[in-house]
VOGU-3710 file (C-alpha; in Angstrom, 3 decimals, decimal comma):
1> mstfdsdtps> 57,099/40,837/225,303  54,173/38,510/224,806  54,486/34,749/225,257  54,690/32,432/222,263  51,528/31,184/220,570  51,389/27,429/220,235  48,579/26,945/217,719  50,996/25,967/214,931  54,245/24,052/215,467  57,424/25,985/214,729
11> ssrsalnnen> 58,704/23,201/212,486  55,640/23,480/210,235  55,916/27,238/210,048  59,622/27,285/209,217  58,930/25,120/206,211  56,790/27,871/204,686  59,784/30,024/203,758  63,241/29,582/202,292  65,069/31,326/205,110  64,688/28,441/207,538
21> ltveelygkc> 63,661/30,705/210,385  61,677/29,398/213,314  59,081/31,534/215,050  61,466/32,065/217,926  64,402/32,973/215,682  62,407/35,504/213,707  61,078/37,159/216,839  64,550/37,217/218,358  66,096/38,870/215,309  63,384/41,526/215,158
31> talasnlwws> 63,836/42,181/218,871  67,592/42,570/218,382  67,014/45,044/215,538  64,544/47,054/217,635  66,849/47,066/220,684  69,667/49,038/219,057  68,839/52,576/217,943  71,058/52,037/214,918  67,772/51,453/213,125  66,940/55,150/213,628
41> wvpeiqhvfr> 69,338/56,089/210,836  69,038/52,974/208,659  65,907/53,325/206,462  66,065/49,701/205,329  65,396/48,506/208,883  62,723/51,143/209,465  60,932/49,976/206,326  60,887/46,395/207,607  59,022/47,459/210,735  56,800/49,833/208,771
51> dldpvrwrql> 55,716/47,051/206,448  54,628/44,913/209,386  51,826/47,413/210,088  52,060/50,826/208,370  49,154/52,368/210,298  50,350/51,364/213,750  53,937/52,251/212,802  52,814/55,837/212,215  50,544/55,933/215,274  53,334/54,625/217,551
61> dhnpvallne> 55,805/57,371/216,529  57,788/54,931/214,377  58,741/52,926/217,468  59,685/49,295/216,675  59,699/48,180/220,322  56,142/49,425/220,824  55,153/47,791/217,548  56,643/44,407/218,475  54,806/44,571/221,799  51,574/44,313/219,806
71> ftptrlydra> 52,660/41,107/218,075  52,867/37,622/219,461  55,795/35,721/217,966  53,401/33,604/215,930  51,455/36,573/214,590  54,734/38,303/213,718  55,811/35,203/211,815  52,553/35,080/209,893  52,721/38,758/209,003  56,355/38,517/207,914
81> nemvlftrin> 55,463/35,535/205,754  52,513/37,409/204,253  54,667/40,447/203,408  57,662/38,348/202,270  59,944/39,942/204,862  62,133/37,007/205,884  65,007/37,834/203,548  64,936/41,527/204,497  64,886/40,705/208,223  67,809/38,316/207,847
91> qsyrllkeym> 69,720/40,860/205,795  69,051/43,640/208,318  70,166/41,416/211,182  73,342/40,496/209,343  74,098/44,165/208,616  73,665/45,011/212,316  76,050/42,234/213,342  78,615/43,330/210,768  78,314/46,955/211,832  78,773/46,155/215,515
101> ssrqtwaatn> 81,758/43,863/214,955  83,622/45,958/212,370  87,073/47,145/213,371  87,824/48,929/210,095  86,752/52,382/211,226  88,076/55,913/211,005  88,829/55,953/214,733  90,872/52,751/214,563  93,403/54,675/212,489  93,026/58,181/213,858
111> asvlgarpva> 92,066/57,867/217,539  93,593/54,591/218,710  95,099/56,334/221,768  91,631/56,346/223,308  91,661/52,543/223,253  89,781/51,113/226,207  89,451/54,532/227,860  86,617/56,123/225,916  85,359/59,645/225,625  82,547/60,240/228,119
121> yfsaefgihe> 80,095/62,737/226,641  77,694/64,478/229,056  74,571/66,296/227,875  71,275/67,317/229,496  69,284/66,051/226,506  69,614/63,646/223,582  67,464/63,890/220,462  68,006/60,563/218,737  64,534/59,736/217,467  60,993/60,955/218,039
131> slpiysgglg> 60,103/57,729/219,882  62,584/58,569/222,678  61,311/61,948/223,985  64,267/63,054/226,119  65,061/66,193/224,118  63,568/69,643/223,601  65,338/71,067/220,580  68,643/72,019/219,029  71,011/71,071/221,844  69,435/67,646/222,210
141> vlsgdhiksa> 69,318/66,912/218,485  72,943/67,996/218,188  73,868/65,612/221,037  71,990/62,825/219,283  73,785/63,513/216,008  77,113/63,666/217,877  76,807/60,173/219,312  75,493/58,764/216,016  78,608/60,024/214,239  80,825/58,806/217,076
151> sslglpfvav> 79,275/55,399/216,501  79,704/55,512/212,729  83,354/56,587/213,043  84,033/53,824/215,559  85,145/56,257/218,249  85,563/54,755/221,736  82,692/56,695/223,212  79,968/56,577/225,880  77,264/59,132/226,607  75,586/60,210/229,848
161> glfyaqgyfr> 72,264/61,990/230,327  69,055/61,942/232,355  65,976/59,809/231,825  62,971/62,132/231,720  59,872/60,088/232,489  57,651/62,761/230,908  60,234/64,213/228,535  59,472/67,607/227,076  55,893/68,732/226,625  53,429/68,048/223,814
171> qhldhegrqs> 52,296/71,342/222,367  48,678/72,312/221,643  47,288/75,644/220,469  43,765/76,759/221,331  41,340/78,768/219,150  43,236/81,948/220,034  46,642/80,503/219,183  47,709/80,221/222,825  50,181/77,428/223,597  49,346/74,865/226,249
181> eeyintkvdt> 51,635/72,096/227,470  50,745/68,446/228,015  53,144/66,043/229,724  52,785/62,348/228,984  54,428/59,540/230,936  56,830/57,495/228,858  56,301/53,742/229,071  59,655/52,111/229,710  58,464/48,833/228,223  58,032/50,547/224,847
191> lpireacspt> 61,648/51,725/224,711  64,882/49,937/223,729  66,146/50,374/227,271  67,526/48,090/229,964  68,914/48,405/233,464  72,623/49,210/233,486  74,575/46,642/235,478  77,903/46,532/237,276  80,670/44,198/236,055  79,325/41,626/238,555
201> gepvvvridn> 75,800/41,855/237,170  73,970/43,941/239,794  71,694/46,798/238,641  73,453/50,104/239,199  72,093/52,688/241,621  74,266/55,688/242,507  74,210/57,850/245,625  74,593/61,633/245,530  74,814/63,292/248,931  73,892/66,869/249,724
211> rtgtiwakvw> 73,525/68,840/252,950  69,827/68,039/253,253  69,956/64,338/252,459  70,708/61,882/249,702  69,495/61,570/246,131  69,522/58,075/244,648  69,482/57,444/240,929  69,120/54,222/239,015  70,909/53,941/235,700  69,414/52,867/232,393
221> eiqvgrvqlf> 71,358/51,846/229,324  70,426/52,355/225,670  72,483/51,081/222,745  72,923/53,677/219,994  74,874/51,887/217,298  78,272/51,212/218,866  77,705/53,819/221,622  76,334/53,106/225,095  74,031/55,846/226,374  73,543/55,860/230,155
231> lldsnikanh> 70,538/57,712/231,595  70,076/58,482/235,287  66,595/58,236/236,781  65,649/59,530/240,245  62,187/57,922/240,260  62,952/55,183/242,790  61,405/54,365/246,167  64,498/55,266/248,187  64,066/58,961/247,311  61,900/61,606/248,919
241> pddrqltsrl> 58,713/62,117/246,832  59,996/65,486/245,581  63,259/63,917/244,456  61,413/61,101/242,698  60,022/63,765/240,384  63,424/65,351/239,892  64,086/63,786/236,490  60,482/63,646/235,351  60,591/66,697/233,063  63,243/68,282/230,888
251> yggdertrir> 63,865/71,935/231,785  61,021/71,954/234,250  60,728/73,222/237,816  62,536/76,028/239,617  66,211/76,820/240,285  66,355/74,212/243,042  65,100/71,564/240,644  67,619/72,675/238,050  70,668/72,499/240,358  69,592/69,093/241,635
261> qelvlgvggv> 69,181/67,821/238,083  72,645/69,112/237,271  74,050/67,498/240,401  72,596/64,152/239,334  73,816/64,571/235,746  77,363/65,685/236,610  78,296/64,008/239,889  75,857/61,126/239,510  76,900/60,583/235,899  80,579/60,237/236,810
271> kalravgidp> 79,680/57,806/239,591  77,504/55,816/237,188  80,376/55,325/234,751  82,595/54,009/237,524  79,825/51,711/238,744  79,403/50,080/235,321  83,170/49,609/235,038  84,030/52,379/232,559  87,160/54,469/233,095  87,008/57,392/230,659
281> gvyhlneghs> 90,115/58,870/229,132  88,318/62,111/228,225  85,346/63,933/229,708  83,353/66,099/227,296  80,908/68,482/228,970  78,349/69,539/226,385  77,223/72,845/227,907  77,390/73,785/231,588  74,631/71,459/232,851  77,149/68,727/233,725
291> afgplevirq> 79,965/70,973/234,987  79,816/69,565/238,545  81,077/66,277/237,113  84,823/67,079/237,104  84,645/67,743/240,854  83,659/64,101/241,377  86,448/62,969/239,030  88,883/65,050/241,104  87,597/63,395/244,280  88,103/59,965/242,750
301> rmaddgltfe> 91,648/60,802/241,658  92,490/62,116/245,132  91,146/58,926/246,737  92,675/56,519/244,212  96,082/58,121/243,669  96,685/60,170/246,807  96,858/63,452/244,883  96,314/66,852/246,388  93,286/68,810/245,257  95,436/71,136/243,168
311> nalrevasqt> 97,290/68,306/241,409  94,112/66,307/240,824  92,408/69,393/239,408  95,312/69,946/237,056  95,208/66,377/235,750  91,427/66,194/235,446  91,241/69,565/233,691  93,730/68,303/231,101  91,293/65,456/230,355  88,204/67,663/230,170
321> vftthtpvpa> 86,656/69,302/227,108  84,004/71,969/227,570  81,621/73,199/224,864  79,603/76,375/225,289  76,522/76,732/223,119  74,961/80,133/223,526  75,792/83,819/223,908  72,359/84,434/225,447  72,841/85,246/229,181  69,799/83,195/230,212
331> ghdrfnsemv> 71,456/80,108/228,747  74,151/80,110/231,440  72,756/78,713/234,696  73,586/80,685/237,827  72,919/79,811/241,471  73,322/81,604/244,794  76,007/80,614/247,279  73,668/78,935/249,761  72,201/76,683/247,068  75,675/75,655/245,865
341> eehlgplrdq> 76,843/74,822/249,376  73,656/72,880/250,087  74,208/70,613/247,110  77,983/70,416/246,894  78,842/70,704/250,588  79,509/66,974/251,231  81,642/66,755/248,099  83,511/69,901/249,149  84,282/68,275/252,482  85,761/65,260/250,720
351> lgisyeqllg> 87,807/67,509/248,436  89,233/69,311/251,446  88,582/72,791/250,074  86,982/75,800/251,718  83,585/77,293/251,079  85,271/80,265/249,412  87,408/78,017/247,182  84,366/76,140/245,944  82,398/79,282/245,187  85,431/80,842/243,508
361> lgridpqngd> 85,416/78,050/240,936  82,089/79,337/239,649  82,860/83,058/239,706  84,726/85,208/237,220  86,074/87,117/240,223  86,581/84,544/242,994  86,675/87,310/245,631  83,351/88,875/244,674  80,850/87,590/247,212  77,953/89,170/245,320
371> elfcmtvigl> 78,642/87,266/242,100  76,408/84,269/241,445  77,930/80,861/240,852  77,895/80,217/237,087  77,947/76,724/235,537  79,733/77,978/232,424  82,472/79,547/234,523  83,174/76,352/236,473  83,067/74,420/233,197  85,730/76,706/231,731
381> klsrtanavs> 87,860/76,619/234,883  87,790/72,832/235,170  88,761/72,191/231,548  91,877/72,891/229,519  90,145/72,602/226,168  87,105/74,762/225,468  85,228/75,562/222,303  82,342/77,502/220,856  80,169/76,024/218,109  80,873/78,299/215,135
391> qlhgcvsrrm> 83,584/80,674/214,034  81,546/83,766/214,901  80,417/82,243/218,185  84,091/81,688/219,037  84,719/85,434/218,731  81,623/86,224/220,777  82,544/83,690/223,482  86,095/84,986/223,849  84,646/88,474/224,328  82,009/87,223/226,813
401> wshlwpwrae> 84,437/85,311/229,008  87,640/87,328/228,519  87,560/88,497/232,164  88,505/84,964/233,189  91,914/85,604/231,644  92,587/89,326/232,317  96,262/88,888/231,480  95,468/87,826/227,903  94,354/89,784/224,877  90,755/88,973/223,983
411> edcpighitn> 91,713/87,130/220,806  94,131/84,947/222,793  91,563/83,665/225,283  91,638/79,852/225,233  88,227/79,257/223,666  88,397/77,882/220,143  85,581/76,790/217,889  84,313/73,644/216,223  81,311/74,394/214,077  78,295/72,159/214,614
421> gvhsqswlap> 77,171/69,664/212,014  74,312/67,240/211,392  74,163/63,474/210,968  73,680/63,032/207,252  72,100/59,574/207,342  69,457/60,695/209,861  68,261/63,660/207,825  68,814/62,618/204,219  65,582/61,688/202,448  65,686/58,106/201,094
431> qiktlfnkhf> 64,849/59,393/197,597  67,838/61,752/197,653  70,029/58,985/199,051  69,048/56,726/196,136  69,928/59,496/193,675  73,310/60,066/195,282  74,004/56,315/195,345  73,939/56,324/191,538  76,661/58,956/191,235  78,713/58,955/194,431
441> psrwldrvge> 81,568/56,569/195,278  80,748/53,211/196,860  80,308/53,375/200,640  80,151/57,163/200,352  77,972/57,391/203,440  80,976/56,260/205,464  82,880/59,298/204,141  80,321/62,104/204,287  82,780/64,341/206,122  85,186/64,324/203,158
451> akvwknihdv> 84,903/67,137/200,617  85,911/65,021/197,615  82,931/62,705/198,053  80,529/65,535/197,270  82,204/66,627/194,028  80,088/64,025/192,286  76,960/66,099/192,841  77,852/67,775/189,542  77,182/64,441/187,794  73,555/64,460/188,924
461> dpgelweihn> 71,047/65,335/186,237  69,465/68,713/187,156  66,043/67,612/185,956  66,161/64,462/188,079  67,240/66,422/191,163  64,385/68,876/190,621  61,878/66,073/190,133  62,895/64,352/193,360  62,811/67,660/195,229  59,250/68,234/194,060
471> tlkgrmisfv> 58,272/64,721/195,101  59,552/65,462/198,604  57,813/68,825/198,549  54,527/67,149/197,710  55,058/64,666/200,520  55,702/67,524/202,948  52,567/69,379/201,857  50,485/66,234/202,375  51,979/65,879/205,834  51,237/69,529/206,694
481> rhrlasqcrr> 47,650/69,209/205,463  47,133/66,085/207,582  48,538/67,770/210,691  46,463/70,908/210,142  43,310/68,820/209,776  44,092/66,990/213,009  44,658/70,313/214,766  41,258/71,580/213,588  39,505/68,434/214,779  41,202/68,557/218,170
491> rgedessvel> 39,996/72,143/218,632  36,462/71,039/217,733  36,236/73,189/214,617  33,534/72,511/212,056  34,029/70,245/209,054  34,259/73,166/206,663  37,419/74,307/208,462  38,793/70,785/208,312  37,949/70,581/204,623  39,867/73,774/203,883
501> tstmfdqnil> 43,081/72,169/205,082  42,876/69,650/202,229  43,631/72,425/199,744  46,112/74,266/201,935  49,326/75,035/200,053  50,186/74,431/196,421  53,141/72,341/195,315  53,941/74,780/192,522  54,312/77,757/194,867  57,631/78,825/196,392
511> tlgfarrfat> 57,583/77,402/199,936  59,510/78,783/202,889  60,015/76,913/206,150  60,680/78,287/209,629  60,883/75,755/212,454  62,846/76,072/215,690  62,449/77,095/219,313  60,363/80,278/219,555  62,852/82,255/221,597  62,420/85,970/221,045
521> ykranlifnd> 65,917/86,519/219,655  65,107/84,115/216,809  62,445/86,631/215,677  59,894/84,260/214,165  57,550/87,169/213,474  60,136/89,394/211,749  58,766/88,683/208,293  55,380/90,047/209,401  56,636/93,450/210,586  54,998/95,084/207,559
531> leridrilnd> 51,793/93,187/206,866  50,948/95,134/203,710  54,308/94,420/202,144  54,397/90,737/203,043  50,821/90,483/201,782  52,029/91,701/198,364  54,905/89,200/198,403  52,861/86,191/199,488  49,862/86,894/197,267  51,546/88,073/194,077
541> anrpvqivfa> 49,299/86,910/191,252  52,133/85,451/189,192  54,773/84,597/191,785  53,127/83,750/195,115  54,894/82,539/198,268  53,742/80,308/201,162  55,315/79,718/204,578  55,060/76,844/207,058  56,004/77,460/210,711  56,614/75,123/213,637
551> gkahpkdepg> 58,234/75,406/217,031  57,704/75,484/220,772  58,238/78,186/223,355  59,488/77,290/226,817  56,492/77,052/229,211  57,770/80,104/231,138  58,660/82,158/228,035  55,595/84,384/227,673  57,086/86,620/224,934  57,951/83,477/222,945
561> khfiqtvanl> 54,399/82,212/223,386  53,137/85,564/222,135  55,216/85,130/218,965  53,565/81,759/218,396  50,142/83,284/218,908  50,896/86,074/216,433  51,960/83,632/213,726  49,247/81,040/214,414  46,443/83,613/214,326  47,336/84,690/210,803
571> rkdprfrnrv> 45,104/81,817/209,687  42,177/84,035/210,702  43,317/86,812/208,343  41,855/86,298/204,844  45,097/87,591/203,310  47,170/84,808/204,856  44,692/81,967/205,389  46,078/79,931/202,490  49,624/81,224/202,639  50,745/80,742/206,270
581> afvedydinv> 50,420/77,611/208,406  51,589/76,678/211,882  52,196/72,971/212,587  51,830/72,108/216,266  54,106/69,986/218,444  57,423/70,392/216,669  59,607/67,296/217,068  62,130/65,267/215,078  59,407/63,807/212,867  57,958/67,225/211,972
591> crhliqgvdv> 61,466/68,546/211,410  62,284/65,632/209,093  59,285/66,339/206,863  59,876/70,082/206,687  63,623/70,094/206,026  63,221/67,478/203,299  60,462/69,328/201,458  60,846/73,113/201,656  62,343/75,195/198,874  63,878/77,722/201,266
601> wlnnprrple> 64,732/77,588/204,962  64,268/80,929/206,696  66,509/81,894/209,612  66,536/85,432/210,981  67,945/85,595/214,527  69,216/88,821/215,992  72,963/88,650/215,267  75,130/87,459/217,016  72,833/85,516/219,349  72,529/82,367/217,217
611> asgtsgqkvv> 75,603/80,424/218,279  75,356/78,019/215,382  71,980/76,615/214,403  71,732/73,273/212,621  68,271/73,048/211,035  69,487/74,799/207,896  72,328/72,292/207,619  69,744/69,501/207,407  67,983/71,345/204,587  71,212/71,431/202,549
621> lngglnlsil> 71,341/67,631/202,348  67,968/67,518/200,629  68,505/70,284/198,114  66,770/73,130/199,938  68,344/76,580/200,058  69,031/78,740/203,079  67,853/82,329/203,458  69,526/83,539/206,605  71,024/86,324/208,647  74,832/86,086/208,576
631> dgwwaeafdg> 74,929/84,596/212,044  76,021/81,262/213,487  77,066/78,670/210,926  75,743/80,688/207,968  78,258/83,491/208,604  81,045/81,100/207,551  79,004/79,028/205,086  77,554/81,592/202,667  79,655/82,245/199,563  77,193/84,188/197,403
641> angfaigkga> 76,193/81,215/195,250  75,027/78,537/197,711  71,991/80,238/199,223  70,842/83,730/200,191  71,958/86,203/202,840  69,798/88,665/204,764  71,840/91,815/205,270  75,581/92,204/205,408  76,397/90,916/208,871  76,032/94,205/210,730
651> shvsdeitdg> 73,849/95,120/213,681  72,918/98,323/215,480  73,217/98,933/219,214  69,455/99,474/219,182  67,500/96,240/218,756  64,605/98,196/217,276  66,790/99,667/214,539  68,455/96,279/213,908  65,067/94,603/213,546  63,873/97,293/211,144
661> rdceylyevl> 66,979/97,025/208,999  66,902/93,228/208,903  63,227/93,188/207,993  63,902/95,527/205,072  66,829/93,346/203,936  64,586/90,273/204,165  61,902/91,797/201,978  64,462/93,011/199,455  66,193/89,665/199,044  62,825/87,940/198,681
671> enevvpmfyh> 61,558/90,410/196,091  64,782/90,828/194,118  66,568/87,468/194,384  64,651/84,532/195,833  61,254/84,900/194,160  62,519/85,867/190,658  65,103/83,058/190,598  62,594/80,413/191,686  60,005/81,332/189,087  62,387/81,893/186,174
681> rdidglprew> 62,022/78,744/184,044  63,632/77,575/180,824  61,893/75,996/177,847  61,730/72,678/179,733  60,077/74,302/182,731  63,192/74,022/184,901  64,540/76,836/187,121  68,120/76,301/185,932  69,768/79,008/188,052  67,883/77,805/191,116
691> irrminsirt> 69,019/74,224/190,542  72,617/75,400/190,075  72,368/77,058/193,454  70,967/73,832/194,960  73,949/71,920/193,565  76,406/74,557/194,804  74,820/74,360/198,237  75,193/70,585/198,425  78,726/70,639/197,006  80,115/73,312/199,327
701> lawrfssdrm> 78,156/72,680/202,524  77,077/69,033/202,921  80,498/67,763/203,979  81,569/70,867/205,944  78,515/70,810/208,143  78,180/67,090/208,727  78,467/65,754/212,272  81,014/63,238/210,969  83,317/66,167/210,141  82,425/67,760/213,486
711> vmdyaescyv> 83,259/64,643/215,512  86,478/64,125/213,555  87,434/67,696/214,473  86,652/66,998/218,130  88,693/63,811/218,031  91,702/65,420/216,360  91,701/68,759/218,185  90,290/67,815/221,584  89,886/64,134/222,420  93,218/62,744/221,259
721> paagglsckv> 95,319/65,528/222,896  93,250/65,309/226,098  93,952/61,587/226,239  97,666/62,291/226,008  98,080/61,425/222,345  99,384/63,408/219,414  96,782/65,138/217,282  96,347/63,755/213,784  95,815/67,326/212,580  98,852/68,741/210,856
//
């Protein structure tokens, strides 16, 4: 941070306001607020920083640390005085202190067994806020929501990930709609991050040995509410140049890069926790990327307690929770035997197990020398509690991995399910929050995972809900227009093209949103299978429809990139120029605008490949309706009156036939249900049946698919039993 200005004495300045703050005190309080990512889900604090400089706040990706870096303490004081912010800053600081010191939490009553031995949650990515680009999509955002809810519930909890110096890529589309990827170095001094230190105060660096050398990783610490997030970073001088780049990019590089990243995350992450003085009571592996970690825990238990490998494995497995997130084969990392031995050989030596024993841990059939080592398999074998992320995904996962337990019936395989949820406070529009505050119980945001809290939605005036929804819709359309104009300018298009974006979309038209990773199974282009028919739907003279798209394809996913190109190039077709838009560089900020403003959220994956999905759950909070295949979370959420279903939950063995059927179902539900209901208005101009469905959606889904409910389920069903306590679930 910049040094203090001395042009005006602090004593003179403090006399200008009734809060009795000195320059130094004000700067210190703002720094404290910026240094804890709690602000990322507290709009009141965000608005304080926004009001300091609204333009730079937007340009800096809503990053308060970067913003404060542009202020000297004296200039900050002057600006706060000018904007009358002293009271709000003091109030925000007090709220942070109260939040951090509170002991009256859900976990204090329901998870006290965890005590000083917290849950250690491992994930390859964390999507907490757009200013911290260490996430790519759904898995990362889910991890971010998980630790936010763990914080809010007061759960003894730490998180472990990797620090990606370049994060995931920034997406640009050229004139032909082709995706290109730009990687930008993250400036550490603009993040709320500090070196993690040992109990004696030394910065922590961990050592991970492999057959070809040693990988060193320094450890960063970020405070996320009450949760400590530790991130390992290989970019230090002690490493070989190739290894310094190891953690530079999320999901980048080849198989060798991937296994080394997973070695650092799993083994290095466990070592990092020990180095900072944390002894977890539970290890939660969020997907297979960190599944090497329990091997290091086993080694530690053997060294500390004199246990045999078999006994240590048994004890560690009882403490380990494993979550699988996808039925897509490519989502389960597999490595050849030589690569596994190269990276785990030194650890294997310390464990005292054979080459064949090690490889057998990652194979369904330990004796099959041709079978690749699978990270999901070792994750399942080294845990005694495993879960999928929706009810349907649980069935699919038990079928996928049933060969691990050949003596059991498929339905008895030990993989349960806990359906994903979203962090309500992060995704709820402030305008909707204000509306709910008027009708919901006091401190209702502390109880979002309770069904009874949401009964009060029926007290909300339908006209007021509709008015606020349209305000958010208008805000979203303005955002989309601005982004489209910027895209045109970046591509060097003429001013007439830029000008056209200013009239793109109409607030009075039914608006669909589709934004997620452009993996082929998600079928982003399904709605365009019959261009003549969708033309009639979108351009109906009396009941038109418009669609906004966003999403990235993995740099190596050429079919996914082709889907993007297909959708993006519709802007060149006169039929769709004003009805279809693609917003580049999908991130948390783009997601926030879209899910808060659309009328309908479209989701049409090829069933049953969508394990859960969470974007539609965010839409629910803001009054939008879901139009989805009965897959993932929607298969258990849809009740006939809280959204719309595409099809009846069946699929054909032929993907081509399935796609054709689903496309027909999609057109039919649009033509016969969605469009007529949206445009049917009463004498006051209100779509009463539509609003009833909005209210039903909020009432039945907002609590069920909150991450607070999700984390409570994990605590009751997984964490507490794994820590040796009795589950609070009856």
